[in-house]
C-alpha positions in Angstrom: 18.6 5.2 34.6 19.1 2.1 32.4 15.8 0.6 33.4 14.0 3.9 32.9 15.4 4.2 29.3 14.5 0.6 28.6 10.9 1.1 29.7 10.7 4.3 27.6 12.1 2.5 24.6 9.6 -0.3 24.9 6.7 2.1 25.3 7.6 4.1 22.3 8.2 1.1 20.1 4.8 -0.4 21.2 3.0 2.8 20.5 4.7 3.2 17.1 3.6 -0.3 16.1 0.0 0.6 16.8 0.0 4.0 15.1 2.1 2.9 12.1 0.2 -0.3 11.3 -0.4 -1.2 7.6 -3.7 0.6 7.9 -2.0 4.0 7.9 0.2 3.1 4.9 -2.8 2.2 2.9 -4.8 5.2 4.1 -2.1 7.5 3.0 -1.9 6.0 -0.5 -5.7 5.9 -0.8 -6.0 9.6 0.2 -3.2 10.6 -2.2 -4.9 8.8 -5.1 -8.3 10.2 -4.1 -7.1 13.8 -4.3 -5.2 13.1 -7.5 -8.4 11.9 -9.1 -10.6 14.5 -7.4 -8.4 17.4 -8.6 -8.0 15.9 -12.0 -4.2 15.7 -11.4 -3.9 19.3 -10.5 -0.3 18.7 -9.2 0.6 17.8 -12.8 -1.8 20.1 -14.8 -0.8 23.2 -12.9 2.9 22.6 -12.7 3.8 25.8 -14.4 1.7 27.8 -12.0 3.7 26.5 -9.0 6.7 28.5 -10.2 4.6 31.5 -11.1 3.1 31.8 -7.7 6.4 31.0 -5.9 7.7 34.5 -6.5 4.5 36.5 -6.5 4.3 39.3 -3.9 0.6 39.6 -2.9 0.7 42.2 -0.2 -1.8 42.7 2.7 -1.5 45.0 5.7 -0.6 42.2 8.1 2.6 43.1 9.8 3.9 39.6 10.8 3.7 37.2 7.8 5.7 35.3 5.2 6.0 35.9 1.5 5.1 32.9 -0.7 8.8 32.3 -1.2 9.6 32.5 2.5 6.8 30.0 3.2 8.2 27.8 0.5 11.7 28.0 1.9 10.5 27.4 5.4 8.5 24.3 4.4 11.4 23.0 2.3 13.6 23.5 5.3 11.0 21.6 7.4 10.6 18.8 4.8 14.3 18.5 3.9 16.0 17.0 7.0 17.1 13.6 8.3 14.4 11.9 6.2 16.2 12.9 3.0 19.5 11.3 4.1 19.1 8.9 7.1 15.5 8.2 6.1 16.3 7.2 2.6 19.1 5.0 3.9 16.7 3.4 6.4 14.2 2.7 3.6 16.9 1.0 1.5 18.1 -1.1 4.6 14.6 -2.5 5.3 13.1 -2.4 1.8 16.0 -2.6 -0.7 16.6 -0.3 -3.7 12.9 -0.5 -4.8 11.9 1.5 -1.7 13.3 4.6 -3.3 10.9 4.2 -6.2 8.0 3.9 -3.8 9.2 7.1 -2.2 8.9 8.7 -5.6 5.4 7.3 -6.1 4.4 8.6 -2.7 5.6 12.1 -3.6 3.9 12.2 -7.1 0.5 11.3 -5.6 1.2 13.0 -2.3 1.6 16.4 -3.9 -2.1 16.4 -4.4 -2.7 15.9 -0.7 -0.2 18.7 0.0 -2.1 20.9 -2.4 -5.4 20.2 -0.6 -4.2 20.5 3.0 -2.2 23.7 2.2 -5.1 25.4 0.4 -7.4 24.6 3.3 -4.9 25.9 5.8 -4.7 29.1 3.8 -8.5 29.4 3.3 -9.2 29.0 7.1 -6.2 31.0 8.4 -6.6 33.5 11.2 -5.0 36.6 12.7 -3.5 37.1 16.1 -2.2 40.6 16.9 -1.8 41.3 13.2 0.1 38.0 12.8 -1.2 35.6 10.1 -1.4 32.0 11.3 -3.3 28.8 10.5 -3.0 25.1 9.8 -5.1 21.9 10.3 -6.3 22.8 13.8 -8.0 25.8 12.3 -9.7 24.1 9.5 -10.8 21.3 11.8 -12.4 23.8 14.2 -14.0 26.1 11.6 -14.4 23.8 8.7 -15.5 20.7 10.5 -17.0 22.5 13.5 -15.0 20.1 15.6 -12.7 21.9 18.0 -11.8 18.7 19.9 -10.2 17.3 16.7 -8.2 20.6 16.4 -7.0 20.3 20.0 -5.9 16.7 19.3 -4.0 17.8 16.3 -2.3 20.7 18.1 -1.3 18.4 20.9 0.0 15.8 18.4 2.1 18.6 16.8 3.7 19.4 20.2 4.3 15.7 21.0 5.3 14.9 17.4 7.6 17.3 15.5 8.2 19.7 18.4 9.4 17.1 20.8 9.8 13.5 19.4 10.8 14.4 15.9 13.2 17.1 17.2 15.0 14.4 19.1 15.2 12.3 16.0 16.6 15.1 13.9 19.1 16.0 16.5 20.2 12.4 17.0 21.0 12.0 13.3 23.0 15.2 13.4 25.1 14.5 16.5 25.9 11.0 15.2 27.3 12.5 12.0 29.2 15.2 13.9 30.6 12.7 16.5 31.7 10.4 13.7 33.5 13.3 11.9 35.1 15.0 14.8 35.3 12.4 17.6 33.5 14.7 20.1 30.7 13.6 22.5 27.2 13.6 21.0 25.7 15.5 24.0 28.1 18.4 23.4 26.8 18.9 19.9 23.2 18.5 21.2 23.8 21.4 23.6 25.3 23.5 20.9 22.4 22.8 18.5 19.9 23.7 21.3 21.6 27.1 21.8 21.7 27.9 18.0 18.0 27.0 17.5 17.0 29.0 20.6 18.7 32.1 19.1 16.5 31.9 16.0 13.1 30.6 17.3 13.0 33.1 20.1 12.9 35.8 17.4 9.5 34.6 16.2 8.1 34.3 12.7 10.1 37.2 11.2 13.5 35.7 12.2 12.5 32.2 11.3 11.3 33.3 7.8 14.5 35.3 7.2 16.7 32.4 8.3 14.8 30.0 6.1 15.0 32.0 2.9 18.7 32.2 3.3 19.5 28.6 4.4 17.1 26.5 2.2 18.6 27.3 -1.2 22.2 27.2 0.0 21.8 23.8 1.7 20.0 22.2 -1.2 22.6 23.5 -3.7 25.5 22.2 -1.8 24.0 18.7 -1.2 22.8 18.4 -4.8 26.3 19.5 -6.1 28.0 16.7 -4.1 25.4 14.2 -5.2 26.0 15.1 -8.8 29.7 14.5 -8.3 29.0 11.0 -7.0 26.7 10.3 -9.9 29.3 11.6 -12.4 32.0 9.4 -11.0 29.7 6.3 -11.2 28.1 7.3 -14.5 28.5 3.9 -16.1 26.6 2.2 -13.3 23.4 4.3 -13.7 21.5 2.1 -16.2 22.1 -1.0 -14.1 21.2 0.8 -10.9 18.0 2.2 -12.2 17.0 -1.2 -13.6 17.6 -2.8 -10.2 15.5 -0.1 -8.5 12.5 -0.5 -10.8 12.7 -4.3 -11.1 12.7 -4.7 -7.3 10.0 -2.1 -6.9 7.5 -3.9 -9.1 8.6 -7.6 -9.3 8.2 -10.1 -6.5 10.6 -12.3 -8.5 13.6 -10.0 -8.1 16.4 -10.8 -5.7 14.4 -8.6 -3.2 11.1 -10.4 -3.8 11.1 -11.9 -0.3 10.8 -8.4 1.2 8.4 -6.9 -1.4 5.7 -6.0 1.1 8.2 -4.6 3.5 9.7 -2.5 0.7 6.4 -0.9 -0.2 5.7 -0.1 3.4 9.1 1.4 4.1 9.0 3.3 0.8 5.7 4.9 1.7 6.6 5.3 5.4 9.9 7.1 4.6 8.2 9.0 1.8 5.8 10.5 4.3 8.5 11.2 6.8 10.5 12.9 4.2 7.9 15.1 2.4 5.2 15.3 5.1 2.5 15.3 2.5 -0.8 14.5 4.3 0.4 14.7 7.9 -0.5 18.4 8.3 2.9 19.8 9.1 3.3 21.8 5.9 0.1 23.8 6.3 1.1 24.9 9.9 4.0 26.9 8.3 2.6 27.7 4.9 -0.7 29.2 6.3 1.3 32.2 7.5 2.0 33.2 3.8 0.5 36.3 2.3 -1.3 35.3 -0.8 -4.3 36.4 -2.8 -5.8 32.9 -3.2 -5.4 29.7 -1.2 -4.7 27.6 -4.2 -1.6 29.7 -5.0 -0.1 28.6 -1.7 -1.3 25.1 -2.2 0.5 24.8 -5.5 3.7 26.3 -4.0 3.6 23.6 -1.3 3.1 20.9 -3.9 6.3 22.1 -5.5 8.1 21.8 -2.1 7.1 18.1 -2.0 8.7 17.6 -5.5 11.8 19.4 -4.4 12.1 17.3 -1.2 11.5 13.8 -2.6 12.0 13.8 -6.4 15.2 15.9 -6.1 16.9 15.7 -2.7 15.9 12.2 -1.8 16.7 10.9 -5.3 20.2 12.3 -5.0 20.6 10.5 -1.7 19.2 7.2 -2.8 20.9 7.0 -6.2 24.3 8.1 -4.6 24.1 5.3 -2.0 23.1 2.7 -4.6 25.8 3.8 -7.1 28.5 3.8 -4.5 27.3 0.4 -3.1 27.5 1.8 0.5 24.4 0.0 1.9 23.1 -3.1 3.4 19.6 -4.7 2.9 18.2 -6.7 5.8 16.7 -10.1 5.2 13.3 -9.9 6.9 12.6 -13.6 6.8 16.0 -14.7 8.1 19.0 -13.4 9.9 21.7 -11.6 8.0 21.5 -9.6 4.8 20.3 -9.9 1.3 23.0 -7.3 0.3 25.9 -6.3 2.5 28.0 -3.6 0.9 28.9 -1.8 4.2 29.7 -4.5 6.8 29.3 -3.5 10.4 27.8 -0.1 9.8 24.4 0.9 11.3 21.8 2.0 8.8 21.2 5.7 8.6 23.3 8.8 7.8 26.6 6.8 7.6 25.5 5.2 4.4 25.6 8.6 2.6 28.7 9.5 4.5 30.4 6.4 3.1 29.1 7.3 -0.4 30.7 10.8 -0.1 33.9 9.3 1.2 34.1 7.1 -1.9 34.7 10.2 -4.1 35.9 12.8 -1.5 38.1 10.7 0.7 38.6 12.1 4.3 36.6 15.2 3.4 33.4 13.1 3.1 32.8 12.7 6.8 33.1 16.4 7.9 31.3 17.5 4.8 28.4 15.2 5.5 28.4 16.3 9.1 28.1 20.0 7.9 25.3 19.2 5.5 23.2 17.2 7.9 23.7 19.9 10.5 22.3 22.6 8.2 19.5 20.4 7.0 18.4 19.6 10.6 18.9 23.2 11.8 16.5 24.4 9.1 14.0 21.7 10.1 14.2 22.5 13.8 13.6 26.2 13.4 10.4 25.3 11.4 9.4 23.1 14.3 9.8 26.1 16.5 7.2 28.0 14.5 4.9 24.9 14.7 5.3 25.1 18.5 4.2 28.7 18.5 1.2 28.1 16.3 0.1 25.1 18.3 0.4 26.9 21.7 -1.4 30.0 20.2 -4.3 27.8 19.1 -4.6 26.0 22.5 -4.1 29.0 24.8 -4.2 32.2 22.8 -1.2 34.4 22.1 0.3 34.4 25.6 4.0 34.8 26.4 3.9 31.9 28.9 2.4 29.6 26.3 5.0 30.5 23.8 7.8 30.0 26.4 6.5 26.5 27.2 6.2 25.5 23.5 9.7 26.6 22.7 11.0 25.0 25.8 9.4 21.7 24.7 11.3 21.9 21.4 14.6 22.6 23.1 14.1 19.7 25.5 13.5 17.4 22.5 16.7 18.6 20.9 18.6 17.8 24.1 17.0 14.4 24.4 18.3 13.6 20.9 21.8 13.6 22.4 20.9 11.0 25.0 18.5 8.3 23.6 19.7 5.4 21.4 19.6 5.6 17.6 16.9 3.0 17.0 14.2 4.2 19.4 14.6 7.7 18.2 13.3 6.6 14.7 10.2 5.1 16.5 9.7 8.4 18.2 9.8 10.3 15.0 7.4 7.8 13.3 5.0 8.0 16.2 4.8 11.8 16.0 4.2 11.9 12.3 1.7 9.1 12.5 -0.4 10.8 15.2 -0.7 13.9 13.1 -1.3 12.0 9.9 -4.3 10.1 11.2 -6.2 13.2 12.4 -5.2 15.3 9.4 -6.2 12.7 6.8 -9.6 12.4 8.4 -10.1 16.2 8.3 -9.0 16.8 4.7 -11.1 13.9 3.4 -14.2 15.3 5.2 -13.4 18.8 3.8 -12.7 17.5 0.3 -16.0 19.1 -1.1 -14.9 22.5 0.2 -11.3 22.1 -1.1 -12.7 21.2 -4.6 -14.9 24.3 -4.5 -11.9 26.5 -3.7 -9.9 24.9 -6.5 -12.8 25.4 -8.9 -13.0 29.1 -8.0 -9.3 29.5 -8.7 -9.6 27.7 -12.1 -12.7 29.7 -13.1 -10.8 33.0 -12.5 -7.8 31.8 -14.5 -10.1 30.7 -17.4 -11.6 34.2 -17.4 -8.1 35.7 -17.7 -8.0 37.0 -14.2 -5.3 36.8 -11.5 -7.2 34.6 -8.9 -8.3 36.5 -5.8 -10.2 34.8 -3.0 -13.4 35.7 -1.2 -14.2 33.1 1.4 -17.9 33.9 1.5 -18.3 32.8 -2.2 -17.6 29.2 -1.1 -19.3 29.4 2.3 -16.3 30.0 4.6 -16.6 32.6 7.4 -13.8 35.1 8.1 -14.4 36.4 11.6 -11.2 38.4 11.9 -11.1 39.8 8.4 -8.0 38.0 7.1 -9.4 38.2 3.5 -11.1 41.6 3.7 -8.5 43.4 1.7 -8.7 40.9 -1.1 -12.5 41.0 -1.1 -12.3 44.8 -1.6 -10.0 44.2 -4.6 -12.5 41.7 -6.1 -15.2 44.3 -5.7 -13.2 47.0 -7.4 -12.3 44.6 -10.2 -16.0 43.8 -10.8 -15.8 40.1 -10.1 -19.3 40.0 -8.6 -20.9 41.3 -11.8 -18.9 38.9 -14.0 -21.2 36.1 -15.2 -18.2 33.9 -16.1 -17.3 33.6 -12.4 -20.8 32.5 -11.4 -21.1 34.2 -8.0 -24.7 34.0 -6.8 -24.7 37.1 -4.9 -22.6 40.2 -4.3 -20.6 40.3 -1.1 -21.5 43.4 0.8 
């Protein structure tokens, strides 16, 4: 058994080093900046609209779907997980305090990529047995006319979040629970498996309902505790922020020797935290009922901000204020900073920060928080399993059973594998999805810009934007948008010269 696990660890680490080369880091940044420029900073210009569309109730006749808020809650639940706690701590360990700043930068620009991938997912969404679904595989097949790429993405989703990243999420949880209660990690892994199975086996409706309840509660509790840590260390804030920005942009700072590593880990953990550009968000958000794809795209941009600029910031600043972290010296052995001797990087950094203000309650409270975070992420992975299997094999019970079984197997695996290889597993999964999705959204950029332009033209004309895919050259074989087209006809959009439609849709 030991030799098998060692071989598995070596394989995963080798694969991860290939996928997560510097090329992917630079590709992500380049694509984020490209879409920020191409949309004229839509993630900033249309910030108010994000909140407006979040609570809209655009109703169609589809029986199985999510409201915009449910889709937002589900994607927040998917984004907010171990990356927001253990991931931030890992970024600090390898990259120093400045890595948190690079996570922020990744989120600010990454929100543009999230807007694009989510609006494309919504525009090309489809319907199975009156259930709305979509995601990158769909816009790869119908937008790029390249089904093989869609198949690769769907398989990457099953290998990535559904299996590998599920193991990572679970590992972080069971480590926290075992540390708090002194019970075997595998026992908690089995319990997590049972609880997740109870939700995901109920399909989209149960997942959506669970997400809209869990997401706001878990964020509120965690942010509240973070604010307590910040309040206790209020006098340290100016010096801590100065350290973060100095190390983020100056090679002459005390962390100058690991400057390149800091940038890489900040972007890497930024992606793993907020998922902007890797295609995971659109898999969930495409099931939302909305009148125009840009509406859902903007809501998903907001979820990136919530994830990184809010939740990750609380984690990073709390750890740095409390001094409960180590920073590895990449060039030599030992540490540049060692504030928590003998403690492995990860969730325990934030646990120690909480214990600094809460005493013994810090460990069980952290265990509870990370468990809720991870639970919300795992149920979102369950829906991604359903969508991927539906795309590959059609809506068949046996396919759904296999997809969900793969997720549950990944959760159990998280209670067995060692803590370091599981990060490589998670990175490999996210990287596989990112490469295929980045290629697709860049190739579909002209179409995405057309859709955004249609939204803005309608807003400029004083209208609530409604989408007709034919006006931008998208087919709709199963009539997902038919009801909205009828509303546009009744409203007189096709006779409105301000909208510039070339022909009336019959």
